[in-house]
C-alpha positions as semicolon CSV with decimal commas, in nm:
position;residue;x (nm);y (nm);z (nm)
1;M;4,037;2,012;-5,848
2;Q;4,061;2,292;-5,558
3;H;3,723;2,419;-5,670
4;F;3,454;2,417;-5,950
5;I;3,474;2,718;-6,140
6;S;3,435;2,604;-6,507
7;V;3,356;2,284;-6,710
8;D;3,638;2,293;-6,916
9;Q;3,818;2,166;-6,560
10;L;3,647;1,842;-6,558
11;S;3,708;1,546;-6,814
12;E;3,447;1,383;-7,015
13;I;3,433;1,066;-6,791
14;D;3,377;1,349;-6,526
15;I;3,120;1,513;-6,668
16;F;2,964;1,161;-6,744
17;N;3,037;1,054;-6,330
18;L;2,863;1,396;-6,264
19;I;2,545;1,296;-6,451
20;K;2,546;0,971;-6,268
21;K;2,537;1,093;-5,946
22;A;2,299;1,361;-6,049
23;E;2,034;1,073;-6,194
24;S;2,117;0,864;-5,853
25;Y;1,991;1,164;-5,594
26;R;1,704;1,201;-5,848
27;K;1,615;0,876;-5,778
28;H;1,707;0,824;-5,403
29;E;1,756;1,059;-5,084
30;Y;2,090;1,115;-4,937
31;Q;2,182;1,312;-4,613
32;I;2,564;1,379;-4,511
33;N;2,562;1,290;-4,147
34;Q;2,788;1,573;-4,027
35;Q;2,749;1,941;-3,958
36;L;2,855;2,133;-4,267
37;F;2,778;2,467;-4,340
38;A;2,748;2,641;-4,697
39;A;2,764;2,991;-4,769
40;N;2,563;3,166;-5,104
41;L;2,723;3,460;-5,224
42;F;2,480;3,594;-5,483
43;F;2,619;3,915;-5,583
44;E;2,371;3,975;-5,926
45;P;2,008;3,880;-5,871
46;S;1,903;3,514;-5,948
47;T;1,580;3,280;-5,903
48;R;1,669;2,935;-5,998
49;T;2,013;2,880;-5,965
50;K;2,034;3,064;-5,562
51;T;1,721;2,866;-5,482
52;S;1,790;2,542;-5,622
53;F;2,201;2,570;-5,495
54;I;1,966;2,624;-5,176
55;V;1,745;2,280;-5,230
56;A;2,015;2,081;-5,305
57;E;2,235;2,177;-4,993
58;R;1,923;2,124;-4,755
59;K;1,859;1,819;-4,928
60;L;2,217;1,675;-4,870
61;G;2,152;1,774;-4,533
62;L;2,393;2,126;-4,505
63;E;2,332;2,421;-4,327
64;V;2,263;2,745;-4,519
65;L;2,420;3,082;-4,440
66;D;2,234;3,300;-4,660
67;F;2,333;3,658;-4,821
68;H;2,213;3,946;-4,907
69;P;2,447;4,207;-5,045
70;E;2,205;4,495;-5,032
71;A;2,208;4,393;-4,634
72;S;2,589;4,339;-4,549
73;S;2,902;4,499;-4,568
74;V;2,911;4,539;-4,914
75;Q;2,747;4,847;-4,898
76;K;3,050;5,031;-4,694
77;G;3,277;4,901;-4,905
78;E;3,400;4,587;-4,823
79;S;3,586;4,340;-5,135
80;L;3,440;4,031;-5,264
81;Y;3,860;3,903;-5,103
82;D;3,725;4,015;-4,771
83;T;3,344;3,910;-4,778
84;V;3,439;3,552;-4,866
85;K;3,724;3,599;-4,629
86;T;3,481;3,646;-4,332
87;F;3,263;3,334;-4,428
88;E;3,583;3,137;-4,427
89;A;3,663;3,241;-4,093
90;I;3,346;3,215;-3,931
91;G;3,315;2,830;-4,078
92;A;3,156;2,815;-4,325
93;N;3,276;2,509;-4,531
94;M;3,200;2,561;-4,870
95;L;3,133;2,872;-5,132
96;V;2,870;2,904;-5,381
97;I;2,938;3,243;-5,522
98;R;2,757;3,480;-5,836
99;H;2,920;3,740;-5,930
100;E;2,898;4,043;-6,219
101;D;3,285;3,993;-6,273
102;D;3,376;3,773;-6,519
103;H;3,689;3,698;-6,324
104;W;3,624;3,719;-5,990
105;Y;3,717;3,328;-5,896
106;E;4,114;3,469;-5,972
107;E;3,996;3,679;-5,590
108;V;3,962;3,342;-5,384
109;E;4,234;3,062;-5,530
110;G;4,405;3,044;-5,192
111;L;4,079;2,981;-4,984
112;S;4,057;2,679;-4,765
113;I;3,730;2,602;-4,832
114;P;3,553;2,507;-5,175
115;V;3,431;2,710;-5,404
116;I;3,177;2,651;-5,672
117;N;3,105;2,926;-5,973
118;A;2,759;2,985;-5,969
119;G;2,813;3,261;-6,247
120;A;3,127;3,494;-6,336
121;G;2,985;3,769;-6,529
122;K;2,940;3,661;-6,926
123;V;3,187;3,389;-6,904
124;E;3,095;3,058;-6,704
125;H;2,772;2,920;-6,556
126;P;2,941;2,569;-6,522
127;S;2,595;2,413;-6,267
128;Q;2,364;2,586;-6,608
129;C;2,606;2,388;-6,835
130;L;2,555;2,063;-6,644
131;L;2,205;2,097;-6,546
132;D;2,178;2,156;-6,954
133;L;2,396;1,822;-7,049
134;L;2,162;1,645;-6,813
135;T;1,863;1,725;-7,001
136;I;2,032;1,663;-7,339
137;Y;2,134;1,325;-7,153
138;Q;1,787;1,208;-7,056
139;E;1,654;1,267;-7,362
140;F;1,880;1,122;-7,647
141;G;2,082;0,862;-7,398
142;G;2,457;1,052;-7,536
143;F;2,581;1,346;-7,707
144;E;2,754;1,226;-8,026
145;G;2,641;1,377;-8,340
146;I;2,352;1,556;-8,173
147;H;2,276;1,835;-8,372
148;I;2,248;2,147;-8,108
149;V;2,133;2,487;-8,194
150;I;2,238;2,735;-7,955
151;A;2,000;3,025;-8,037
152;G;2,028;3,447;-7,948
153;D;2,232;3,679;-7,736
154;I;2,554;3,459;-7,759
155;K;2,795;3,791;-7,669
156;H;2,665;3,862;-7,344
157;S;2,593;3,465;-7,241
158;R;2,799;3,275;-7,018
159;V;2,595;3,036;-7,089
160;A;2,655;3,025;-7,448
161;R;3,030;3,013;-7,390
162;S;3,030;2,705;-7,155
163;N;2,755;2,507;-7,290
164;A;2,929;2,545;-7,653
165;K;3,237;2,430;-7,567
166;A;3,107;2,142;-7,298
167;L;2,905;1,985;-7,592
168;D;3,138;2,003;-7,886
169;R;3,409;1,773;-7,662
170;L;3,144;1,548;-7,575
171;G;3,078;1,508;-7,985
172;A;2,773;1,695;-8,052
173;K;2,767;1,946;-8,347
174;V;2,706;2,259;-8,239
175;Y;2,560;2,535;-8,477
176;L;2,507;2,938;-8,348
177;T;2,199;3,181;-8,451
178;A;2,203;3,488;-8,341
179;A;2,123;3,860;-8,427
180;N;2,357;4,154;-8,560
181;G;2,488;4,261;-8,260
182;Y;2,448;3,968;-8,043
183;Q;2,704;3,716;-8,219
184;D;3,030;3,607;-8,049
185;E;3,316;3,568;-8,300
186;T;3,562;3,438;-8,061
187;L;3,320;3,140;-8,011
188;Q;3,417;2,948;-8,312
189;F;3,103;2,748;-8,397
190;P;2,931;2,834;-8,772
191;Y;2,641;3,058;-8,732
192;I;2,316;3,008;-8,913
193;S;1,969;3,162;-8,942
194;M;1,705;3,091;-8,725
195;D;1,537;2,947;-9,022
196;E;1,796;2,690;-9,092
197;A;1,849;2,650;-8,742
198;V;1,503;2,473;-8,669
199;K;1,508;2,232;-8,977
200;I;1,861;2,110;-8,833
201;C;1,813;2,061;-8,451
202;D;1,814;1,807;-8,227
203;V;1,807;2,071;-7,963
204;M;1,694;2,463;-8,001
205;M;1,887;2,613;-7,642
206;L;1,721;2,969;-7,674
207;L;1,835;3,216;-7,460
208;R;1,739;3,578;-7,350
209;V;1,870;3,924;-7,471
210;Q;2,050;4,030;-7,148
211;H;2,010;4,437;-7,195
212;E;2,179;4,422;-6,804
213;R;2,520;4,378;-6,985
214;H;2,464;4,526;-7,244
215;T;2,667;4,854;-7,356
216;E;2,475;4,936;-7,644
217;H;2,132;4,969;-7,749
218;H;2,018;4,738;-7,985
219;Q;1,642;4,806;-8,169
220;M;1,431;4,537;-8,025
221;I;1,168;4,561;-8,317
222;N;1,004;4,238;-8,464
223;Y;1,300;4,045;-8,251
224;L;1,052;3,709;-8,266
225;T;0,979;3,713;-8,616
226;T;1,277;3,770;-8,751
227;Y;1,486;3,549;-8,498
228;G;1,327;3,418;-8,232
229;L;1,083;3,049;-8,174
230;T;0,761;3,148;-8,349
231;K;0,485;2,882;-8,375
232;E;0,531;2,873;-8,727
233;R;0,949;2,782;-8,716
234;E;0,851;2,518;-8,424
235;Q;0,644;2,331;-8,660
236;K;0,950;2,223;-8,866
237;M;1,129;2,155;-8,651
238;K;1,234;1,700;-8,665
239;E;0,986;1,522;-8,452
240;K;1,161;1,424;-8,161
241;A;1,371;1,786;-8,162
242;I;1,347;1,982;-7,806
243;I;1,314;2,318;-7,672
244;M;1,527;2,436;-7,351
245;H;1,617;2,797;-7,204
246;P;1,817;2,895;-6,899
247;A;1,580;3,099;-6,806
248;P;1,413;3,316;-6,697
249;V;1,238;3,345;-7,048
250;N;1,092;3,735;-7,224
251;R;0,782;3,599;-7,322
252;G;0,696;3,644;-7,696
253;V;1,061;3,790;-7,777
254;E;1,332;3,476;-7,798
255;I;1,039;3,263;-7,826
256;D;0,629;3,244;-7,866
257;A;0,499;3,212;-7,498
258;D;0,279;2,912;-7,609
259;L;0,568;2,742;-7,722
260;I;0,731;2,748;-7,379
261;E;0,498;2,510;-7,218
262;S;0,475;2,278;-7,512
263;K;0,534;1,886;-7,563
264;R;0,873;1,940;-7,698
265;S;1,009;2,236;-7,391
266;R;1,214;2,062;-7,116
267;I;1,219;2,452;-6,994
268;F;1,105;2,322;-6,644
269;K;1,284;1,959;-6,669
270;Q;1,566;2,196;-6,677
271;M;1,502;2,371;-6,375
272;N;1,437;2,055;-6,160
273;N;1,719;1,853;-6,284
274;G;1,948;2,178;-6,160
275;V;1,850;2,084;-5,848
276;F;2,000;1,712;-5,897
277;I;2,326;1,820;-6,091
278;R;2,422;2,107;-5,801
279;M;2,393;1,807;-5,522
280;A;2,632;1,598;-5,762
281;M;2,838;1,928;-5,784
282;I;2,814;1,985;-5,395
283;S;2,881;1,642;-5,268
284;H;3,184;1,551;-5,552
285;L;3,396;1,901;-5,399
286;L;3,326;1,790;-5,020
287;Q;3,435;1,430;-5,108
288;K;3,749;1,626;-5,303
289;W;3,846;1,789;-4,969
290;G;3,836;1,546;-4,750
291;M;3,475;1,652;-4,526
292;D;3,258;1,374;-4,704
293;H;3,309;1,028;-4,710
294;E;3,089;0,749;-4,797
295;H;3,040;0,616;-4,479
296;H;2,894;0,932;-4,361
297;I;2,613;0,903;-4,593
298;E;2,298;0,719;-4,513
299;K;2,087;0,640;-4,865
300;R;1,701;0,582;-4,912
301;E;1,532;0,490;-5,202
302;I;1,221;0,690;-5,271
303;F;0,936;0,747;-5,539
304;T;1,009;1,017;-5,716
305;G;0,708;1,040;-5,979
306;I;0,986;1,083;-6,296
307;Q;1,050;0,815;-6,519
């Protein structure tokens, strides 16, 4: 695997190995004892993904090269290809890229350094998918037979696509629920109502309405009451069912604000897991490229406070 573009590249064994490695990083501290540079090229706004990649890189001991498109040569017309070739030329050892184009990664296939996809348009978001899989695994110890509902703006969500396909391969039962205009018929999973969804799900995976990707205006009046997770619907969920959301959250739109930090919610746990799964992804790629070997890593047990 040259680059980390899609979860589709990974076998089921690969996925479980990354989950195991992330859990190890959650319990132990690792440092790579050689100078390596990681560049984070985010052409779209990001809080959680960008920051957790930075934290993951620094925890591994990498030097972080930041990038702000609004203050770069992108404003002079520089292409994505020329931007990434510049970072390659000045000594970056790996690139983390988020871009609004659905297939931007096709431009960088010939690079001599590894690339991690931190978000491709509305098509792929592999690191979010893997942190979600880690969170579900922590709760249920596996995926076989788990009923998972992905609810919200399916049509415009790269998270929905990555997660639905990966969870199906791992044996989960995947269902979708969405308002009219937010459905994606290319995903071959059954659509059900939110009222049915809350009763059958083990995991309610909510999505925000992504107005920035819409080409048509959809009416949002009473969205929470009609399509969202209200407190009344939450009370009908199974005793051990959990709530997830990749964030940012539209409070009071796809979910009642009081549920975001409820006992069912794993939203902030997902964010915490994002650091460790991204550490696992980075170290996995560096090892594949021969830039990181076991004898180059120091390992120290630390207390994390997380059980």
